[in-house]
C-alpha positions in Angstrom: 81.7 -70.7 -4.0 77.9 -71.5 -3.5 76.6 -73.8 -0.9 74.3 -76.7 -1.5 73.9 -78.2 1.9 74.3 -77.0 5.4 75.4 -79.5 8.4 74.2 -78.6 11.7 76.4 -80.3 14.9 74.5 -81.0 17.9 77.0 -81.6 21.0 75.3 -82.5 24.2 76.8 -81.8 27.6 78.1 -85.1 28.2 79.9 -84.7 24.7 78.8 -88.2 24.1 76.7 -89.3 20.9 77.5 -86.1 19.0 74.8 -85.5 16.0 74.7 -83.9 12.9 72.1 -82.7 10.8 72.9 -81.9 7.1 70.3 -80.1 5.2 70.0 -78.9 1.7 69.6 -75.4 0.5 66.0 -76.1 -0.7 65.0 -77.4 2.7 66.4 -74.7 4.5 64.6 -72.2 2.3 61.2 -74.1 2.5 61.5 -74.1 6.4 62.3 -70.3 6.5 59.3 -69.6 3.9 57.1 -71.8 6.2 57.9 -69.9 9.3 57.4 -66.6 7.5 54.0 -67.5 5.9 52.9 -68.9 9.4 53.8 -65.6 11.0 52.1 -63.5 8.3 49.0 -65.5 8.5 48.8 -64.9 12.2 49.4 -61.6 12.1 46.7 -61.2 9.2 44.4 -63.3 11.6 45.0 -61.1 14.5 44.5 -57.9 12.5 41.3 -59.1 11.0 39.8 -60.0 14.0 40.5 -56.9 15.6 39.7 -54.9 12.8 36.3 -56.7 12.4 35.4 -55.7 15.7 36.4 -51.9 15.2 34.5 -51.7 12.0 31.3 -53.2 13.7 31.9 -50.4 16.6 32.4 -47.8 14.0 29.1 -49.2 12.2 27.1 -48.9 15.4 28.3 -45.6 16.3 27.6 -44.5 12.6 24.1 -45.8 12.6 23.4 -44.2 16.1 24.6 -40.8 14.4 22.3 -41.2 11.6 19.4 -41.8 13.6 20.1 -38.6 15.6 20.6 -36.8 12.3 17.2 -38.2 10.9 15.4 -37.0 14.0 17.0 -33.6 13.9 16.2 -33.5 9.9 12.7 -34.2 10.9 12.3 -31.6 13.6 14.3 -29.3 10.8 11.9 -29.8 8.7 8.7 -29.3 10.9 10.3 -25.9 11.9 10.7 -25.0 8.3 7.1 -25.9 7.8 5.9 -23.7 10.8 8.3 -20.9 9.8 6.6 -20.7 6.5 3.3 -20.5 7.8 4.3 -17.4 10.1 6.2 -15.7 6.8 2.5 -16.2 5.4 1.0 -14.8 8.4 3.2 -11.8 8.0 2.8 -11.4 4.5 -1.1 -11.2 5.4 -0.5 -8.6 8.1 1.7 -6.7 5.8 -1.0 -6.5 3.5 -3.6 -5.3 6.0 -1.2 -2.5 7.0 -0.7 -1.6 3.5 -4.6 -1.6 3.1 -5.5 0.4 6.3 -2.4 2.8 6.2 -3.1 3.8 2.3 0.6 2.9 1.4 0.9 2.4 -2.1 1.1 -1.1 -3.4 3.6 0.2 -6.3 5.9 1.1 -3.4 5.5 -2.4 -1.9 6.3 -4.1 -4.9 9.8 -3.2 -4.7 10.1 -5.6 -1.9 8.4 -8.7 -3.4 10.6 -11.9 -2.9 9.1 -13.6 -5.7 9.7 -17.1 -3.9 7.0 -19.8 -3.9 7.4 -22.4 -0.9 6.8 -26.0 -1.9 6.4 -28.7 0.9 8.8 -31.4 -0.3 9.9 -34.1 2.1 13.2 -34.7 0.4 15.8 -33.9 2.6 18.3 -32.8 -0.2 15.8 -30.0 -1.0 15.6 -28.7 2.8 18.8 -26.3 2.4 17.2 -24.7 -0.8 13.9 -24.5 0.8 15.8 -22.8 3.8 17.3 -20.1 1.6 14.1 -19.4 0.0 12.6 -18.8 3.4 15.5 -17.1 4.5 15.3 -14.8 1.4 11.7 -14.1 1.7 12.1 -13.1 5.3 14.7 -10.8 4.6 12.4 -9.2 1.8 9.4 -9.0 4.2 11.5 -7.4 6.9 12.3 -4.8 4.5 8.6 -4.2 3.7 7.5 -4.4 7.2 10.4 -1.6 8.2 9.2 0.6 5.1 5.2 0.0 5.9 5.7 0.6 9.9 7.8 3.7 9.0 5.2 5.0 6.7 2.3 4.2 9.0 4.3 5.7 12.0 4.8 8.9 10.1 0.9 8.9 9.1 0.2 8.7 12.9 2.6 11.6 13.7 0.9 13.8 11.1 -2.5 13.0 12.2 -1.8 13.2 15.7 -2.9 16.8 15.9 -6.3 15.8 14.0 -6.5 12.8 16.7 -6.0 15.5 19.4 -9.3 17.2 18.0 -11.6 14.1 18.4 -13.6 13.8 21.4 -12.3 11.0 23.6 -12.8 11.6 27.3 -15.6 12.4 29.6 -16.3 16.0 30.4 -16.4 15.6 33.9 -16.9 13.1 37.2 -20.6 12.0 37.6 -23.2 9.7 36.7 -25.2 9.6 33.4 -28.8 10.1 34.5 -30.2 10.8 31.1 -29.0 8.7 27.9 -28.6 10.2 24.2 -31.7 10.4 22.2 -34.2 10.0 25.2 -37.3 12.1 25.7 -38.4 13.8 28.7 -39.8 10.8 30.0 -38.1 7.2 30.8 -38.8 6.3 27.2 -38.6 7.9 23.9 -42.1 9.6 23.4 -43.1 11.0 20.0 -44.7 13.7 21.3 -41.6 14.7 23.3 -38.4 16.2 22.1 -35.3 13.8 21.7 -32.5 14.5 23.8 -29.2 15.6 21.7 -26.8 14.6 24.3 -26.3 13.1 27.8 -27.0 14.4 31.2 -24.0 13.8 33.7 -25.2 14.4 37.2 -22.7 15.4 40.1 -22.1 18.0 42.7 -22.4 21.5 41.7 -19.1 23.3 41.2 -17.4 20.0 39.8 -14.9 21.2 36.9 -15.9 20.5 33.4 -13.1 19.9 30.8 -12.8 20.2 27.2 -12.8 16.6 25.7 -10.8 17.7 22.5 -8.5 20.4 21.6 -10.2 23.3 19.9 -11.4 26.7 19.4 -14.2 28.3 21.4 -16.9 29.3 18.9 -19.6 30.3 21.5 -20.0 31.2 25.1 -23.5 32.4 26.2 -26.5 32.2 28.2 -30.2 30.7 27.3 -33.2 30.1 29.0 -33.1 26.5 27.2 -29.6 25.8 27.8 -28.5 27.9 30.9 -24.9 28.9 30.8 -23.6 26.9 27.9 -20.3 26.8 25.6 -19.6 25.1 22.2 -16.0 24.2 21.2 -15.2 23.9 17.5 -12.6 21.2 17.0 -11.9 22.3 13.4 -12.3 18.3 11.8 -16.0 18.3 11.7 -16.6 18.0 15.3 -18.3 20.4 17.6 -19.0 19.7 21.5 -21.5 21.5 23.7 -21.7 21.9 27.4 -24.9 23.4 28.8 -26.4 24.2 32.2 -22.8 25.3 33.5 -22.2 27.7 36.5 -21.9 31.2 35.4 -18.8 33.1 35.8 -20.1 34.9 38.7 -21.2 31.7 40.5 -17.6 30.3 40.1 -14.9 30.3 42.6 -12.3 30.7 40.1 -13.3 33.4 37.4 -12.2 31.5 34.2 -11.6 34.0 31.4 -12.7 32.0 28.6 -14.1 33.8 25.4 -14.8 33.1 21.9 -11.7 32.6 19.8 -9.7 31.0 22.6 -7.9 27.8 21.9 -8.4 25.3 24.8 -6.8 21.6 25.0 -8.0 18.3 25.8 -8.4 18.0 29.6 -8.4 21.9 30.3 -11.0 23.4 32.6 -13.5 25.2 30.7 -16.3 25.7 33.3 -18.1 23.7 36.3 -21.4 22.0 36.7 -24.2 24.3 37.5 -28.1 24.8 38.0 -28.6 27.3 35.2 -31.6 27.6 32.8 -35.6 28.0 33.1 -36.1 24.1 33.7 -33.2 23.7 36.1 -34.7 24.0 39.4 -36.8 20.6 38.8 -33.3 18.6 38.4 -30.3 18.0 40.2 -27.1 19.9 39.3 -25.6 18.3 36.3 -24.0 19.1 32.7 -25.8 18.2 29.2 -22.8 17.1 26.9 -23.6 17.0 23.0 -21.3 15.9 20.5 -22.0 17.1 16.8 -20.2 15.6 13.6 -20.7 17.3 10.4 -23.5 19.2 12.3 -25.5 16.0 13.2 -25.6 14.9 16.9 -24.1 11.8 17.8 -24.1 9.8 21.0 -21.3 11.1 23.2 -20.8 7.8 25.2 -19.5 6.5 21.8 -16.5 8.9 22.1 -15.5 7.7 25.5 -12.4 6.4 24.9 -10.5 7.2 27.9 -12.1 7.5 31.3 -9.4 9.2 33.5 -9.0 12.7 32.9 -7.5 15.9 34.8 -8.1 19.5 34.4 -4.8 21.1 33.4 -5.8 24.2 35.2 -3.7 25.1 38.0 -6.6 26.3 40.3 -8.8 22.9 39.8 -7.1 19.7 39.3 -9.4 16.8 39.9 
């Protein structure tokens, strides 16, 4: 059977005045519903208050992270711009290498990246820009590797030729007469010009070849005294005049026409030979000819340190 009312009996310790409370079914349900609703409201209030603090904390943290990301993105964009400038500089340098080394432009075309960099402040475009620049760097690195390898091979191939270019001083000493100057202190129309330079130092000072070559002439004349000419087989010839004679030299060099000599190898010594040498201190007149035309030897002093390769005289 269903119930419609409940009776609650309240019995005090003295067992006096026993009270009875009779509640209907609807009242009991109403009271239970009230307490349930009250408890739910309290729970939602507590959770809502705590949730609000949590959300506020999360919002502050996200804002801070967002500011950091914005700053990093700005630095990244600046770095990307600088990187693009460097790539452009490398491309121009690469073009210069191609131009100077003679590398075929057709060979270079296979490395062309085909990317055009655009300065766009839109952060969403940065990943695409990064990929474009990385692609350019990758392609340009291939071009540099190819061009530098070709340039290196060219240098190796031309090494023998470069060894035949006069590039050192023939001996120790002081230049006492410059190229082109006449017998006086200044060029004079009535006096013969000087096709070389005079280097004055102690008699017997070793004289070395200034580049690889072949002795084309070793002789004596009144005008040049004991002299020697080296043909470097590349349009250059060098002449060394007023040397000691072989009889005067402490070590007798066995140099003769057709003999190969190397840069830095001793070929003679400073002397005082020739008809006019008595009026001048001991020296060597050093001349450089290119395609038969005398040029200033001082323009070919690329290296100032040198040693004779002769085992008898090293200085």
